[in-house]
N, CA and C atoms as an extended XYZ file, in Angstrom:
276
Properties=species:S:1:pos:R:3:atomname:S:1:resname:S:1:resid:I:1 pbc="F F F"
N         3.988       12.957      -14.640 N   ASN     1
C         4.997       11.680      -14.100 CA  ASN     1
C         3.891       10.584      -13.858 C   ASN     1
N         4.344        9.447      -14.167 N   ALA     2
C         3.404        8.330      -14.082 CA  ALA     2
C         3.221        7.808      -12.874 C   ALA     2
N         3.851        8.196      -11.848 N   LYS     3
C         3.241        7.803      -10.187 CA  LYS     3
C         2.133        8.733      -10.024 C   LYS     3
N         2.315       10.165      -10.324 N   LYS     4
C         1.062       11.167       -9.955 CA  LYS     4
C        -0.098       10.494      -10.890 C   LYS     4
N         0.019       10.147      -11.924 N   SER     5
C        -1.036        9.912      -12.836 CA  SER     5
C        -1.975        8.620      -12.279 C   SER     5
N        -1.176        7.718      -11.356 N   LYS     6
C        -1.881        6.954      -10.848 CA  LYS     6
C        -2.421        6.972       -9.440 C   LYS     6
N        -2.442        8.160       -8.953 N   CYS     7
C        -2.853        8.629       -7.898 CA  CYS     7
C        -3.996        8.795       -7.730 C   CYS     7
N        -4.870        7.838       -6.900 N   TRP     8
C        -6.270        7.922       -6.670 CA  TRP     8
C        -6.722        9.390       -5.982 C   TRP     8
N        -6.065        9.679       -5.017 N   SER     9
C        -6.314       10.793       -4.221 CA  SER     9
C        -6.236       12.047       -4.970 C   SER     9
N        -5.813       12.401       -6.035 N   LEU    10
C        -5.528       13.496       -6.563 CA  LEU    10
C        -7.340       14.040       -7.175 C   LEU    10
N        -7.981       12.949       -7.495 N   ALA    11
C        -9.475       13.381       -7.629 CA  ALA    11
C       -10.152       14.037       -6.630 C   ALA    11
N        -9.634       13.602       -5.364 N   GLU    12
C       -10.277       13.995       -4.097 CA  GLU    12
C        -9.838       15.213       -3.420 C   GLU    12
N        -8.495       15.885       -4.372 N   GLY    13
C        -7.941       17.162       -4.107 CA  GLY    13
C        -6.910       16.985       -3.183 C   GLY    13
N        -6.178       15.800       -2.999 N   TYR    14
C        -5.127       15.563       -2.136 CA  TYR    14
C        -3.995       14.734       -2.830 C   TYR    14
N        -2.875       15.079       -2.600 N   PRO    15
C        -1.599       14.179       -3.024 CA  PRO    15
C        -1.510       12.826       -2.753 C   PRO    15
N        -1.126       11.939       -3.118 N   CYS    16
C        -0.785       10.412       -2.828 CA  CYS    16
C         0.489       10.637       -1.618 C   CYS    16
N         0.439        9.941       -0.578 N   CYS    17
C         1.554       10.104        0.330 CA  CYS    17
C         2.707        9.667       -0.339 C   CYS    17
N         3.849       10.120       -0.044 N   GLU    18
C         5.119       10.001       -0.478 CA  GLU    18
C         6.106        8.921        0.417 C   GLU    18
N         5.952        9.017        1.576 N   ARG    19
C         6.941        8.372        2.386 CA  ARG    19
C         6.305        6.867        2.820 C   ARG    19
N         7.303        6.137        2.744 N   LYS    20
C         7.071        4.558        2.890 CA  LYS    20
C         6.357        4.389        4.317 C   LYS    20
N         6.814        5.278        5.361 N   GLY    21
C         6.363        4.852        6.875 CA  GLY    21
C         5.063        5.712        7.088 C   GLY    21
N         4.414        6.418        6.153 N   THR    22
C         3.307        7.005        6.514 CA  THR    22
C         2.402        6.015        7.186 C   THR    22
N         1.434        6.419        8.230 N   LYS    23
C         0.436        5.508        8.681 CA  LYS    23
C        -0.917        6.075        8.339 C   LYS    23
N        -1.980        5.221        8.278 N   VAL    24
C        -3.193        5.472        8.061 CA  VAL    24
C        -3.793        6.372        9.291 C   VAL    24
N        -4.184        7.602        8.805 N   LYS    25
C        -4.636        8.495        9.895 CA  LYS    25
C        -6.046        8.652        9.933 C   LYS    25
N        -6.610        8.243        8.906 N   ARG    26
C        -8.314        8.666        8.663 CA  ARG    26
C        -8.660        7.853        7.607 C   ARG    26
N        -9.859        7.063        7.864 N   ILE    27
C       -10.611        6.344        6.936 CA  ILE    27
C       -11.915        7.035        6.433 C   ILE    27
N       -12.226        7.419        5.260 N   SER    28
C       -13.436        8.042        4.964 CA  SER    28
C       -14.374        6.984        4.886 C   SER    28
N       -15.771        7.514        4.871 N   ASP    29
C       -16.975        6.665        5.051 CA  ASP    29
C       -16.993        5.852        3.823 C   ASP    29
N       -16.341        6.185        2.484 N   SER    30
C       -16.172        5.302        1.467 CA  SER    30
C       -14.964        4.268        1.490 C   SER    30
N       -14.466        4.203        2.624 N   GLY    31
C       -13.118        3.415        2.663 CA  GLY    31
C       -12.030        3.892        2.372 C   GLY    31
N       -11.781        4.957        1.918 N   LYS    32
C       -10.518        5.448        1.378 CA  LYS    32
C        -9.693        5.774        2.415 C   LYS    32
N        -8.323        5.293        2.576 N   GLU    33
C        -7.256        5.700        3.514 CA  GLU    33
C        -6.480        7.038        3.357 C   GLU    33
N        -6.432        7.435        4.392 N   TYR    34
C        -5.457        9.137        4.278 CA  TYR    34
C        -4.463        8.934        5.314 C   TYR    34
N        -3.231        9.451        4.977 N   GLY    35
C        -2.532        9.736        5.837 CA  GLY    35
C        -2.086       11.143        5.996 C   GLY    35
N        -0.964       11.753        6.659 N   TYR    36
C        -0.774       13.025        7.073 CA  TYR    36
C         0.713       13.428        6.693 C   TYR    36
N         0.999       13.908        5.829 N   GLU    37
C         2.466       14.383        5.288 CA  GLU    37
C         2.439       15.898        5.176 C   GLU    37
N         3.694       16.592        5.453 N   HIS    38
C         3.914       17.755        4.886 CA  HIS    38
C         2.679       18.848        5.310 C   HIS    38
N         2.166       18.661        6.309 N   GLY    39
C         1.144       19.263        6.849 CA  GLY    39
C        -0.206       19.392        6.268 C   GLY    39
N        -0.407       18.442        5.468 N   SER    40
C        -1.597       17.994        5.012 CA  SER    40
C        -2.138       16.539        4.624 C   SER    40
N        -3.242       16.299        4.485 N   TRP    41
C        -3.818       15.027        4.196 CA  TRP    41
C        -2.949       14.435        2.721 C   TRP    41
N        -2.867       12.957        2.843 N   CYS    42
C        -2.671       12.604        1.662 CA  CYS    42
C        -3.217       11.060        1.448 C   CYS    42
N        -3.327       10.638        0.238 N   GLY    43
C        -3.848        9.260       -0.074 CA  GLY    43
C        -2.916        8.147        0.193 C   GLY    43
N        -3.136        7.248        1.088 N   ILE    44
C        -2.475        6.045        1.085 CA  ILE    44
C        -2.565        5.130       -0.167 C   ILE    44
N        -1.171        4.608       -0.413 N   THR    45
C        -1.218        3.605       -1.509 CA  THR    45
C        -0.235        2.416       -1.140 C   THR    45
N        -0.084        1.659       -2.248 N   ASP    46
C         0.420        0.318       -1.953 CA  ASP    46
C         1.938        0.646       -1.438 C   ASP    46
N         2.579        1.917       -1.585 N   LEU    47
C         3.883        2.139       -1.016 CA  LEU    47
C         3.853        1.957        0.545 C   LEU    47
N         2.846        2.724        1.058 N   GLN    48
C         2.569        2.376        2.511 CA  GLN    48
C         2.020        1.096        3.021 C   GLN    48
N         1.508        0.500        2.313 N   ARG    49
C         0.733       -0.999        2.443 CA  ARG    49
C         1.636       -2.241        2.573 C   ARG    49
N         2.657       -2.175        1.326 N   CYS    50
C         3.277       -3.275        1.187 CA  CYS    50
C         5.095       -2.992        0.912 C   CYS    50
N         5.667       -3.994        1.654 N   PRO    51
C         7.124       -3.902        1.562 CA  PRO    51
C         7.646       -4.155        0.159 C   PRO    51
N         7.103       -4.568       -0.880 N   TYR    52
C         7.383       -4.769       -2.216 CA  TYR    52
C         6.644       -4.002       -3.226 C   TYR    52
N         6.560       -2.777       -2.838 N   TYR    53
C         5.942       -1.760       -3.726 CA  TYR    53
C         6.537       -1.594       -4.917 C   TYR    53
N         5.922       -1.504       -6.073 N   GLY    54
C         6.522       -1.347       -7.314 CA  GLY    54
C         6.512       -2.835       -8.223 C   GLY    54
N         7.208       -3.916       -7.495 N   LYS    55
C         7.389       -5.011       -8.301 CA  LYS    55
C         6.198       -5.906       -8.231 C   LYS    55
N         5.597       -5.769       -7.061 N   TYR    56
C         4.204       -6.586       -6.682 CA  TYR    56
C         3.097       -5.860       -6.323 C   TYR    56
N         1.847       -6.057       -6.827 N   LYS    57
C         0.651       -5.398       -6.028 CA  LYS    57
C         0.411       -6.268       -4.593 C   LYS    57
N        -0.098       -5.282       -3.704 N   CYS    58
C        -0.405       -5.933       -2.215 CA  CYS    58
C        -1.299       -6.941       -2.469 C   CYS    58
N        -1.191       -8.006       -1.622 N   CYS    59
C        -2.102       -9.085       -1.597 CA  CYS    59
C        -3.386       -8.405       -0.797 C   CYS    59
N        -4.640       -8.626       -1.267 N   SER    60
C        -5.606       -7.964       -0.695 CA  SER    60
C        -6.716       -8.798       -0.213 C   SER    60
N        -6.471      -10.439       -0.209 N   LYS    61
C        -7.126      -10.960        0.705 CA  LYS    61
C        -6.491      -11.979        1.809 C   LYS    61
N        -5.103      -12.086        1.655 N   ILE    62
C        -4.331      -13.154        2.309 CA  ILE    62
C        -3.019      -12.274        2.779 C   ILE    62
N        -2.933      -13.181        4.076 N   CYS    63
C        -1.790      -12.779        4.708 CA  CYS    63
C        -0.822      -13.845        4.846 C   CYS    63
N        -0.851      -15.090        4.473 N   LYS    64
C         0.012      -16.276        4.692 CA  LYS    64
C         0.891      -16.365        3.575 C   LYS    64
N         2.302      -16.301        3.822 N   ALA    65
C         3.549      -16.372        2.895 CA  ALA    65
C         3.501      -17.554        2.172 C   ALA    65
N         3.653      -17.678        0.657 N   LYS    66
C         3.670      -19.027       -0.110 CA  LYS    66
C         5.223      -19.118       -0.335 C   LYS    66
N         6.024      -17.837       -0.393 N   LYS    67
C         7.519      -17.978       -0.617 CA  LYS    67
C         7.885      -16.888       -0.121 C   LYS    67
N         9.343      -16.946        0.035 N   PHE    68
C        10.074      -15.449        0.281 CA  PHE    68
C        11.161      -15.203       -0.728 C   PHE    68
N        11.355      -13.995       -1.030 N   THR    69
C        12.536      -13.459       -1.857 CA  THR    69
C        13.971      -13.662       -1.322 C   THR    69
N        14.630      -13.436       -2.053 N   LYS    70
C        16.260      -13.722       -1.539 CA  LYS    70
C        16.334      -12.514       -0.186 C   LYS    70
N        15.825      -11.280       -0.438 N   SER    71
C        15.938      -10.359        0.628 CA  SER    71
C        14.967      -10.463        1.685 C   SER    71
N        14.192      -11.658        1.828 N   GLY    72
C        13.543      -11.985        3.020 CA  GLY    72
C        12.010      -11.573        2.806 C   GLY    72
N        11.610      -10.979        2.041 N   LYS    73
C        10.349      -10.332        1.970 CA  LYS    73
C         9.288      -11.278        1.491 C   LYS    73
N         8.242      -11.453        2.097 N   ALA    74
C         6.997      -12.454        1.870 CA  ALA    74
C         6.092      -12.235        0.765 C   ALA    74
N         5.827      -13.163       -0.002 N   LEU    75
C         5.095      -13.117       -1.060 CA  LEU    75
C         3.962      -14.240       -1.059 C   LEU    75
N         2.846      -13.617       -1.465 N   GLY    76
C         1.491      -14.661       -1.338 CA  GLY    76
C         1.211      -14.694       -2.663 C   GLY    76
N         0.230      -15.674       -2.959 N   TYR    77
C        -0.211      -15.934       -4.480 CA  TYR    77
C        -1.723      -15.616       -4.561 C   TYR    77
N        -2.224      -14.923       -5.176 N   GLU    78
C        -3.678      -14.442       -5.304 CA  GLU    78
C        -4.025      -14.112       -6.668 C   GLU    78
N        -5.163      -14.581       -7.147 N   ASN    79
C        -5.934      -14.259       -8.626 CA  ASN    79
C        -4.535      -14.671       -9.463 C   ASN    79
N        -3.538      -15.833       -9.293 N   GLY    80
C        -2.942      -16.394      -10.368 CA  GLY    80
C        -1.674      -15.479      -10.732 C   GLY    80
N        -1.365      -14.673       -9.703 N   LYS    81
C        -0.136      -13.812       -9.532 CA  LYS    81
C         0.338      -13.653       -8.285 C   LYS    81
N         1.687      -13.512       -8.184 N   TRP    82
C         2.314      -13.246       -6.830 CA  TRP    82
C         2.167      -11.679       -6.347 C   TRP    82
N         1.863      -11.632       -5.148 N   CYS    83
C         1.562      -10.423       -4.452 CA  CYS    83
C         2.334      -10.269       -3.220 C   CYS    83
N         2.377       -9.160       -2.779 N   SER    84
C         3.467       -8.593       -1.554 CA  SER    84
C         2.334       -8.516       -0.299 C   SER    84
N         2.931       -9.468        0.764 N   ILE    85
C         2.180       -9.388        1.932 CA  ILE    85
C         2.182       -8.106        2.473 C   ILE    85
N         0.901       -7.614        2.875 N   PRO    86
C         1.013       -6.239        3.363 CA  PRO    86
C         1.644       -6.309        4.997 C   PRO    86
N         2.051       -4.931        5.123 N   TYR    87
C         2.637       -4.937        6.624 CA  TYR    87
C         1.638       -5.171        7.705 C   TYR    87
N         0.365       -5.070        7.466 N   LYS    88
C        -0.407       -5.109        8.443 CA  LYS    88
C        -0.814       -6.529        8.911 C   LYS    88
N        -0.239       -7.736        7.973 N   CYS    89
C        -0.189       -8.919        8.432 CA  CYS    89
C         0.756       -9.452        9.190 C   CYS    89
N         1.831       -8.280        9.696 N   GLU    90
C         2.777       -8.551       10.569 CA  GLU    90
C         2.178       -8.873       12.000 C   GLU    90
N         1.091       -8.121       11.988 N   ASN    91
C         0.392       -8.313       13.395 CA  ASN    91
C        -0.512       -9.427       13.584 C   ASN    91
N        -0.723      -10.202       12.620 N   GLU    92
C        -1.929      -11.319       12.679 CA  GLU    92
C        -1.096      -12.613       12.885 C   GLU    92
């Protein structure tokens, strides 16, 4: 399955997190983020970081919205492409 083949944490011995609401519970020394689901660690992906997972990548450097979608989701503009404003920006 294409989703699993893009899962960075498989190489670390953990699946990627599946639930949208899974929160970061641990950050490794190398900066990799892990959540906890189904009784084990899992790798945090854009699904947990951004509301527009799949259609746009998460913005990595900005939190300010340039425009909003019809459904009210905030989009930024970074590296010449639209990106989804991360959930963490809601607190800024």
